[in-house]
C-alpha positions as CSV (number, residue, x, y, z in Angstrom):
1,X,74.6,17.9,10.7
2,X,73.1,19.6,13.9
3,X,70.2,21.2,11.3
4,X,69.9,17.7,9.6
5,X,69.0,16.2,12.9
6,X,66.8,18.4,13.9
7,X,64.9,18.5,10.9
8,X,65.1,14.6,11.0
9,X,63.6,14.6,14.5
10,X,60.7,16.6,13.7
11,X,59.7,14.7,10.9
12,X,59.6,11.4,12.7
13,X,57.5,13.0,15.4
14,X,55.1,14.5,12.6
15,X,54.5,11.3,11.2
16,X,54.2,9.7,14.8
17,X,51.5,12.3,14.9
18,X,49.6,12.1,11.9
19,X,49.8,8.4,12.5
20,X,47.9,8.9,15.6
21,X,45.6,11.3,14.7
22,X,44.7,8.8,11.9
23,X,44.4,5.6,14.6
24,X,42.0,8.3,16.5
25,X,40.0,9.5,13.3
26,X,39.4,5.7,12.5
27,X,38.3,4.8,16.3
28,X,35.9,7.9,16.0
29,X,34.6,6.3,13.1
30,X,34.1,3.2,14.7
31,X,32.3,4.9,17.5
32,X,29.9,6.6,15.1
33,X,29.2,3.6,13.2
34,X,28.7,1.7,16.3
35,X,26.5,4.4,17.9
36,X,24.3,4.2,14.7
37,X,23.6,1.0,13.9
38,X,21.9,0.2,16.9
39,X,19.3,2.6,17.2
40,X,19.0,2.2,13.2
41,X,18.0,-1.6,13.5
42,X,16.1,-0.9,16.4
43,X,13.9,1.9,15.2
44,X,13.5,0.0,11.9
45,X,12.0,-3.0,13.5
46,X,9.6,-0.9,15.9
47,X,8.7,1.4,12.8
48,X,7.5,-2.3,11.4
49,X,5.7,-3.4,13.9
50,X,3.7,-0.1,14.7
51,X,2.7,-0.2,10.9
52,X,2.1,-4.0,10.7
53,X,-0.5,-3.5,13.9
54,X,-2.0,-0.6,11.6
55,X,-2.4,-3.1,8.5
56,X,-3.5,-5.9,11.2
57,X,-6.4,-3.2,12.4
58,X,-7.2,-2.5,8.8
59,X,-7.7,-6.1,7.4
60,X,-9.0,-7.3,10.6
61,X,-12.5,-8.0,9.4
62,X,-11.0,-10.0,6.5
63,X,-8.9,-12.8,8.7
64,X,-11.0,-12.9,11.6
65,X,-13.5,-16.3,11.8
66,X,-12.0,-17.8,8.2
67,X,-9.8,-20.3,10.3
68,X,-6.9,-19.4,8.1
69,X,-3.8,-21.8,8.6
70,X,-1.0,-20.1,10.7
71,X,1.5,-20.4,7.6
72,X,-0.9,-18.2,5.6
73,X,-1.3,-15.5,8.4
74,X,2.8,-15.6,8.4
75,X,2.9,-15.6,4.6
76,X,0.7,-12.3,4.4
77,X,2.3,-10.4,7.1
78,X,5.9,-11.6,5.9
79,X,4.6,-9.7,2.2
80,X,2.8,-6.8,4.4
81,X,6.1,-5.8,6.1
82,X,8.2,-5.8,2.8
83,X,5.3,-3.7,1.5
84,X,5.9,-1.2,4.7
85,X,9.5,-1.2,4.4
86,X,9.3,2.0,2.1
87,X,7.6,3.9,5.3
88,X,9.7,2.7,7.5
89,X,13.3,3.2,5.7
90,X,12.9,6.9,5.9
91,X,11.6,7.3,9.7
92,X,14.5,4.9,11.1
93,X,16.9,7.1,9.2
94,X,15.5,10.3,10.6
95,X,15.4,8.7,14.0
96,X,18.3,6.5,14.7
97,X,20.5,9.8,13.0
98,X,18.9,12.4,15.6
99,X,19.6,9.5,18.8
100,X,23.4,9.0,17.2
101,X,24.3,12.8,17.2
102,X,21.9,13.9,20.1
103,X,23.5,11.4,22.4
104,X,27.1,12.5,21.2
105,X,26.6,15.5,21.6
106,X,24.9,15.2,24.8
107,X,27.7,13.6,26.5
108,X,30.3,16.2,25.0
109,X,31.6,13.7,22.4
110,X,31.1,16.4,19.6
111,X,32.4,19.1,21.8
112,X,35.6,16.9,22.7
113,X,36.2,16.0,18.5
114,X,35.5,19.6,17.3
115,X,38.1,20.7,20.1
116,X,40.8,18.2,18.4
117,X,40.3,19.6,14.9
118,X,37.8,17.2,13.8
119,X,34.6,19.3,11.8
120,X,31.0,17.9,11.8
121,X,31.2,16.8,8.2
122,X,34.1,14.3,9.2
123,X,32.5,12.7,12.0
124,X,29.0,12.8,9.9
125,X,31.2,10.9,6.8
126,X,30.8,7.5,7.4
127,X,27.5,7.7,8.1
128,X,27.3,9.3,4.6
129,X,28.6,6.5,3.1
130,X,26.8,3.9,4.8
131,X,23.6,6.1,3.9
132,X,24.5,6.2,0.0
133,X,25.2,2.2,0.7
134,X,21.5,2.3,1.9
135,X,20.0,4.3,-0.8
136,X,21.2,2.1,-3.1
137,X,19.5,-1.0,-1.8
138,X,16.7,0.9,-0.9
139,X,16.3,1.3,-4.7
140,X,17.1,-2.2,-5.9
141,X,14.6,-3.1,-3.1
142,X,11.9,-1.1,-4.7
143,X,12.7,-1.6,-8.1
144,X,12.8,-5.8,-7.6
145,X,11.5,-6.9,-4.4
146,X,8.8,-4.5,-3.8
147,X,7.1,-5.5,-6.9
148,X,7.1,-9.1,-5.7
149,X,6.1,-8.5,-2.3
150,X,2.9,-6.4,-3.6
151,X,2.3,-9.4,-5.9
152,X,2.4,-11.8,-3.4
153,X,0.5,-9.8,-0.6
154,X,-2.2,-8.6,-3.6
155,X,-3.0,-11.8,-4.5
156,X,-3.1,-13.6,-1.1
157,X,-5.0,-10.9,0.6
158,X,-7.6,-11.2,-2.5
159,X,-8.0,-14.6,-1.9
160,X,-8.4,-14.4,1.4
161,X,-11.3,-11.4,1.3
162,X,-12.7,-14.5,-1.0
163,X,-12.6,-16.9,1.6
164,X,-15.9,-18.2,3.3
165,X,-16.2,-18.0,7.2
166,X,-15.0,-20.9,9.1
167,X,-17.1,-23.7,9.9
168,X,-19.6,-23.0,13.5
169,X,-22.6,-24.3,14.1
170,X,-24.6,-22.5,17.5
171,X,-26.9,-23.7,20.1
172,X,-30.8,-23.0,18.6
173,X,-29.2,-20.9,15.0
174,X,-29.8,-22.1,11.8
175,X,-26.4,-22.2,10.3
176,X,-26.3,-21.6,6.1
177,X,-22.8,-21.7,5.7
178,X,-22.5,-24.7,4.0
179,X,-23.9,-24.7,0.4
180,X,-27.0,-26.5,-0.4
181,X,-27.7,-27.2,3.2
182,X,-29.5,-25.4,6.4
183,X,-28.2,-26.8,9.7
184,X,-29.9,-26.6,13.6
185,X,-28.8,-28.5,16.5
186,X,-30.5,-27.6,19.8
187,X,-28.1,-28.3,22.1
188,X,-24.4,-29.6,22.1
189,X,-22.1,-31.1,24.8
190,X,-19.1,-29.1,25.8
191,X,-17.0,-30.9,23.8
192,X,-18.8,-30.1,20.4
193,X,-18.7,-33.4,19.1
194,X,-22.3,-34.7,20.9
195,X,-25.5,-33.5,19.2
196,X,-28.9,-33.2,19.9
197,X,-32.4,-32.0,18.4
198,X,-31.1,-32.1,15.0
199,X,-32.6,-30.4,11.8
200,X,-30.9,-30.9,8.6
201,X,-32.6,-29.3,5.5
202,X,-31.5,-30.0,2.3
203,X,-31.9,-27.4,-0.9
204,X,-29.3,-28.6,-2.9
205,X,-31.3,-29.6,-5.9
206,X,-32.6,-25.5,-5.8
207,X,-36.3,-26.8,-5.5
208,X,-36.4,-25.6,-2.0
209,X,-36.2,-27.5,1.0
210,X,-37.2,-30.9,-0.5
211,X,-35.3,-32.8,2.3
212,X,-35.7,-32.8,6.0
213,X,-33.7,-34.9,8.2
214,X,-34.9,-34.8,12.0
215,X,-32.9,-36.9,14.6
216,X,-32.8,-36.7,18.4
217,X,-29.3,-37.0,19.0
218,X,-25.9,-37.6,17.1
219,X,-22.5,-36.9,16.5
220,X,-20.4,-34.6,14.4
221,X,-16.9,-34.8,13.5
222,X,-14.1,-34.1,10.7
223,X,-12.8,-36.8,8.1
224,X,-8.8,-37.4,7.9
225,X,-8.6,-35.0,5.4
226,X,-11.0,-32.7,6.9
227,X,-12.8,-31.8,3.4
228,X,-16.2,-34.2,4.3
229,X,-17.9,-33.0,7.7
230,X,-19.9,-36.2,8.8
231,X,-23.0,-36.6,11.2
232,X,-23.6,-39.6,12.9
233,X,-27.7,-39.5,13.5
234,X,-29.5,-41.5,15.5
235,X,-33.3,-42.1,16.4
236,X,-34.5,-40.2,13.8
237,X,-37.0,-39.3,10.2
238,X,-36.1,-38.3,7.2
239,X,-39.0,-36.3,4.8
240,X,-38.3,-36.1,1.5
241,X,-40.7,-35.0,-1.2
242,X,-40.3,-35.8,-5.2
243,X,-41.7,-34.8,-8.3
244,X,-43.4,-37.5,-10.2
245,X,-45.6,-37.1,-13.3
246,X,-48.4,-40.3,-13.6
247,X,-49.4,-41.9,-16.6
248,X,-52.4,-39.3,-17.2
249,X,-49.5,-36.4,-17.0
250,X,-50.6,-34.9,-14.1
251,X,-47.5,-33.4,-11.7
252,X,-47.9,-35.0,-7.8
253,X,-45.5,-34.3,-5.1
254,X,-45.4,-37.6,-3.4
255,X,-43.8,-37.3,0.7
256,X,-41.3,-39.9,1.3
257,X,-40.7,-40.8,4.8
258,X,-38.2,-43.1,6.5
259,X,-37.4,-43.8,10.4
260,X,-34.0,-44.5,11.2
261,X,-32.5,-45.9,13.9
262,X,-28.5,-44.9,12.7
263,X,-27.6,-42.7,9.7
264,X,-24.9,-41.2,8.6
265,X,-24.8,-37.7,6.9
266,X,-21.7,-36.5,4.8
267,X,-21.5,-32.9,3.9
268,X,-18.7,-31.5,1.4
269,X,-16.4,-28.9,3.1
270,X,-14.2,-28.7,0.3
271,X,-15.3,-24.6,0.1
272,X,-14.1,-23.7,2.8
273,X,-10.4,-24.5,2.0
274,X,-8.7,-21.3,1.0
275,X,-8.3,-21.5,-2.9
276,X,-5.4,-19.7,-4.6
277,X,-5.9,-17.4,-7.2
278,X,-3.6,-17.5,-10.5
279,X,-1.3,-14.2,-9.8
280,X,-0.9,-14.0,-13.7
281,X,-4.4,-11.9,-13.3
282,X,-2.9,-8.9,-10.9
283,X,0.8,-8.8,-12.8
284,X,-0.2,-5.9,-14.7
285,X,-1.2,-3.8,-12.1
286,X,0.8,-0.9,-12.0
287,X,2.6,-1.7,-8.3
288,X,3.5,-4.8,-9.5
289,X,6.1,-3.7,-11.9
290,X,10.0,-2.8,-12.1
291,X,10.7,0.8,-13.8
292,X,11.6,-1.2,-17.0
293,X,8.2,-2.6,-16.9
294,X,6.4,0.6,-15.8
295,X,8.2,2.3,-19.0
296,X,7.0,0.0,-21.5
297,X,3.3,-0.2,-19.8
298,X,3.1,3.4,-19.9
299,X,4.1,4.0,-23.3
300,X,1.7,1.2,-24.3
301,X,-0.7,2.7,-22.2
302,X,-0.1,6.5,-24.0
303,X,-0.1,5.2,-27.7
304,X,-4.0,3.4,-26.8
305,X,-4.7,7.3,-25.5
306,X,-3.6,8.9,-29.0
307,X,-5.6,6.2,-30.8
308,X,-8.9,6.8,-29.1
309,X,-8.3,10.6,-28.8
310,X,-8.4,10.3,-32.9
311,X,-11.1,7.9,-33.0
312,X,-13.1,10.3,-31.0
313,X,-12.2,13.0,-33.0
314,X,-13.3,11.0,-36.3
315,X,-16.6,10.0,-34.9
316,X,-17.1,13.5,-34.3
317,X,-16.4,15.1,-37.4
318,X,-19.7,14.1,-39.2
319,X,-21.5,16.6,-36.5
320,X,-18.9,19.5,-35.9
321,X,-16.8,21.3,-38.0
322,X,-13.5,21.1,-36.8
323,X,-11.1,23.6,-37.6
324,X,-8.4,21.6,-35.6
325,X,-8.3,18.8,-38.1
326,X,-4.5,17.9,-38.1
327,X,-5.5,14.8,-36.1
328,X,-8.0,13.7,-38.7
329,X,-7.3,11.9,-42.0
330,X,-8.8,12.9,-44.9
331,X,-10.4,16.1,-45.6
332,X,-12.6,17.9,-42.8
333,X,-16.0,17.6,-42.9
334,X,-17.7,20.6,-44.8
335,X,-19.8,23.5,-43.0
336,X,-23.0,24.8,-43.5
337,X,-23.2,27.7,-45.5
338,X,-26.4,28.9,-45.5
339,X,-27.1,30.2,-42.1
340,X,-30.7,30.6,-42.3
341,X,-31.3,26.9,-43.3
342,X,-34.3,26.1,-41.2
343,X,-36.4,29.0,-42.7
344,X,-35.5,27.2,-45.7
345,X,-37.3,24.1,-44.8
346,X,-41.1,23.3,-45.5
347,X,-43.3,23.9,-43.0
348,X,-44.1,20.3,-42.8
349,X,-40.6,19.1,-42.7
350,X,-39.5,21.4,-39.7
351,X,-40.6,19.8,-37.0
352,X,-39.4,16.4,-37.9
353,X,-36.3,18.2,-38.9
354,X,-35.7,19.7,-35.6
355,X,-36.9,16.8,-33.5
356,X,-34.0,14.9,-35.5
357,X,-31.5,16.8,-34.8
358,X,-32.3,17.1,-31.1
359,X,-31.7,13.5,-30.9
360,X,-28.8,13.8,-32.8
361,X,-27.6,16.1,-30.0
362,X,-28.5,14.2,-27.1
363,X,-27.0,11.3,-28.6
364,X,-24.1,13.4,-29.3
365,X,-23.9,14.6,-25.8
366,X,-24.3,11.2,-24.5
367,X,-21.5,10.1,-26.4
368,X,-19.2,13.0,-25.5
369,X,-20.2,12.4,-21.6
370,X,-18.8,8.8,-21.4
371,X,-15.9,9.3,-24.2
372,X,-14.6,12.2,-21.5
373,X,-14.6,9.8,-18.8
374,X,-12.9,6.9,-20.4
375,X,-10.1,9.3,-21.7
376,X,-10.1,10.6,-18.1
377,X,-9.9,7.3,-17.0
378,X,-7.1,6.5,-19.2
379,X,-4.9,9.5,-18.1
380,X,-5.5,8.8,-14.5
381,X,-3.7,5.2,-15.4
382,X,-0.8,6.9,-17.1
383,X,-0.4,9.2,-14.0
384,X,-0.5,6.2,-11.8
385,X,2.3,4.2,-13.9
386,X,4.7,7.4,-13.9
387,X,3.9,8.0,-10.1
388,X,5.3,4.5,-9.2
389,X,8.2,5.1,-11.5
390,X,8.8,8.3,-9.6
391,X,8.8,6.3,-6.0
392,X,11.3,4.0,-7.2
393,X,13.5,6.9,-6.6
394,X,11.7,9.4,-4.1
395,X,12.5,6.1,-1.5
396,X,16.0,6.6,-2.0
397,X,16.3,10.4,-2.0
398,X,14.3,10.7,0.9
399,X,16.2,8.6,3.1
400,X,19.3,11.1,2.1
401,X,17.6,14.0,3.1
402,X,16.3,12.4,5.9
403,X,19.6,11.7,7.4
404,X,21.1,15.3,6.5
405,X,18.1,16.6,8.7
406,X,18.3,14.2,11.1
407,X,22.0,14.1,11.7
408,X,22.5,17.8,12.1
409,X,19.3,18.1,14.5
410,X,20.5,15.8,16.4
411,X,23.6,17.7,17.2
412,X,21.6,20.8,17.9
413,X,19.1,19.9,20.3
414,X,22.1,17.7,22.5
415,X,19.3,15.1,23.1
416,X,20.0,11.4,23.0
417,X,17.5,8.3,24.2
418,X,13.8,8.0,23.1
419,X,12.4,11.2,24.7
420,X,12.9,14.5,22.7
421,X,14.4,12.5,19.4
422,X,11.3,10.8,19.0
423,X,8.9,13.6,19.8
424,X,11.3,15.8,17.1
425,X,11.5,12.7,14.3
426,X,7.7,12.2,14.3
427,X,7.1,15.7,13.7
428,X,9.5,15.7,10.8
429,X,8.4,12.5,9.7
430,X,4.4,13.6,9.8
431,X,5.6,17.0,7.7
432,X,7.5,14.7,5.2
433,X,4.5,12.0,4.9
434,X,2.0,14.7,4.5
435,X,3.7,17.0,1.8
436,X,4.2,12.9,0.0
437,X,0.4,12.1,-0.1
438,X,-0.6,15.9,-1.0
439,X,1.9,15.9,-3.7
440,X,0.9,12.1,-5.0
441,X,-2.7,12.9,-5.0
442,X,-2.5,16.6,-6.9
443,X,-0.2,13.9,-9.2
444,X,-2.8,11.4,-9.2
445,X,-5.7,13.8,-9.9
446,X,-4.0,15.6,-13.0
447,X,-3.3,18.9,-10.9
448,X,0.5,19.0,-10.7
449,X,2.8,16.7,-13.3
450,X,4.0,13.4,-11.8
451,X,7.9,14.5,-11.2
452,X,6.3,17.8,-9.3
453,X,3.8,16.0,-7.2
454,X,6.3,13.0,-6.0
455,X,9.4,15.0,-5.9
456,X,7.5,18.0,-3.8
457,X,8.4,16.7,-0.7
458,X,11.8,16.2,-1.3
459,X,12.3,19.5,-3.1
460,X,11.0,21.1,0.0
461,X,12.7,19.7,2.8
462,X,16.6,19.7,0.9
463,X,17.1,23.3,1.7
464,X,15.4,22.5,5.4
465,X,18.6,20.0,5.4
466,X,21.0,22.2,4.2
467,X,20.5,25.2,6.9
468,X,20.5,22.5,9.4
469,X,23.8,20.7,8.6
470,X,25.1,24.4,8.6
471,X,23.5,25.8,11.7
472,X,25.3,22.9,13.2
473,X,28.3,23.2,11.6
474,X,28.4,26.6,12.9
475,X,27.2,25.3,16.9
476,X,24.2,27.3,16.5
477,X,21.9,27.6,19.4
478,X,18.7,27.3,17.2
479,X,16.9,25.3,20.0
480,X,18.1,27.1,23.1
481,X,15.7,29.1,25.1
482,X,18.3,31.1,27.0
483,X,19.7,32.6,23.5
484,X,16.1,33.4,22.3
485,X,15.2,34.7,26.2
486,X,18.6,37.2,25.7
487,X,17.4,38.1,22.1
488,X,13.9,39.4,23.0
489,X,15.7,41.3,26.0
490,X,17.6,43.2,23.9
491,X,15.1,44.2,21.8
492,X,12.8,45.0,24.6
493,X,15.6,47.3,26.1
494,X,16.2,49.1,22.7
495,X,12.4,50.4,23.1
């Protein structure tokens, strides 16, 4: 009976300990999640902002001076921000994971957790779940939202580039921005409406400056719908040269001069409004397609490439003896049976035959060069579609790899905040980015297959993530200067 009572007492206390332990682990998980979410959101928007400033700096010449409405610029920046997510997301995951675990290690929270029997892998487990869901979301974003954002941004950026500069007349300078007119103003009031010494040359007919209007003063204002520029001119002259043919059939050019006290000139400004191009013209670009569309487009391009290759071989068939004639339909072209056929030609026919053969050889060489450029371009187009197909997956996998680099790295360097973590994360991200763009370039130029080029960065950094995770789990002194000094002292002492 006493034994049963003792066993029951031990069981109850064990259950209470397990429950308390589970409660502590849950609190630890909550602490890790809250410590991660804040830095992740902050670093993500900081990265988006920095990359967006780079985007503005790149296209500043296309945006400034066009008189674009604020909502057009805001729309362009919104779609540009969405297109920058594939670069900002891995960087924010790397930086926030280093900051989170570096801060926990700096304040000895990791040491306390490990002393309580909670391993580093268990501490990382809630964030691993979060990262997995983030990777899934990144895949769906890359497959559905990113093509739409690229389509909208590409079409809008094209329209902005085609937009004419905004209307602006300066003193003493001819303004030719309005089609069919050249305008010069001698002086302007500060309000920009009252003008003096006005000259308006009209050449809409395409026969030169056939009409000139001069005025001492005037007013300039926009119509209510901003599609028309209205000049109210005072005290001036207008000169117009007209074509006229008299009854004798002789062309004359009479000059018409008219004096006016007040005259109104209306100029069409509809060309200054932003015109939107049909987005259907851009939707077939490889950056605007999802996985299913990329696969279908790649199959179509490969079939077209094979068809072009067969047609090319058929074109060269009459000029070359091709042993590998499996792609050709019909019998192979006949080979010359007599090697010294030139010697058998008449002396009179020999120069003309040689000249004809030379011309044919040059024509075939030109055809081969043109066809080679066309085939190379088709191969590069196929490679770009394959690269974009693999990019849908590499984004998600890169987020996972950079987390397994950042989390153990933060636990090893034991520094939180925006100091050392920023430096280390930027260095690792630069290495990752260089490997990514190098592999993509190799794939684009045909040096490597698309799958090898696009997955090269992940394949190189994956073992690094595994090594850092192992080192962090075993409490490595990877970045401890004292350990390295001690190691070198031992070497020197042995010598």
